[in-house]
C-alpha positions in Angstrom: 46.0 50.0 94.9 43.7 53.0 95.4 45.0 56.5 96.0 43.3 56.5 99.4 45.2 53.4 100.5 48.5 54.7 99.1 48.1 58.0 101.1 47.3 56.1 104.3 50.3 53.9 104.0 52.5 56.9 103.0 51.2 58.9 105.9 52.1 56.2 108.4 55.5 55.8 106.7 56.2 59.6 106.9 55.2 59.7 110.6 57.4 56.7 111.4 60.4 58.0 109.4 60.2 61.5 111.0 60.0 59.9 114.5 63.1 57.8 113.9 64.9 60.7 112.2 64.2 63.1 115.1 65.4 60.5 117.6 68.6 60.0 115.5 69.2 63.8 115.3 68.8 64.2 119.0 71.2 61.3 119.8 73.8 62.8 117.4 73.1 66.4 118.7 73.9 65.3 122.2 77.4 64.4 121.2 78.2 67.7 119.4 80.7 70.2 120.9 79.2 72.9 123.0 80.2 75.5 120.4 77.1 77.4 119.1 78.3 77.5 115.5 78.7 73.7 115.4 75.2 73.2 116.8 73.7 75.8 114.5 75.3 74.2 111.4 74.2 70.7 112.4 70.6 71.5 113.3 70.2 73.7 110.2 71.4 70.8 107.9 69.4 68.2 109.9 66.3 70.4 109.8 66.3 70.6 106.1 67.7 67.1 105.2 64.7 65.1 106.4 62.7 66.1 103.3 65.1 64.5 100.8 64.4 60.8 101.7 60.7 61.5 101.9 60.4 62.7 98.3 60.2 59.2 96.7 57.4 58.3 99.2 55.5 61.4 98.4 55.9 60.7 94.7 54.6 57.2 95.2 51.7 58.5 97.2 50.6 60.9 94.4 51.1 58.4 91.6 48.0 58.1 89.4 46.5 61.5 90.3 45.2 63.6 87.5 
C-alpha cells in the first residue's frame, strides 16, 4: 500500500475517531457535578487523552517513510 493511500485512510480514521471521542466526552461531561474543579480535571484529562489512541494509527501512516 502506498504512503498516499495510508495517509488518506489514516486521515479519515483520525477524523472519525475525534468526532466519536468528542461526542463521548460531551455526553460524559453533561453528567459531571457542577463543581468547577471536577469539570476542570475531567476536561483537562479528556483534552490530552485523545492523542494516546491515535499514536498507533499515526505510526502506521508513517511506516515506510525515509
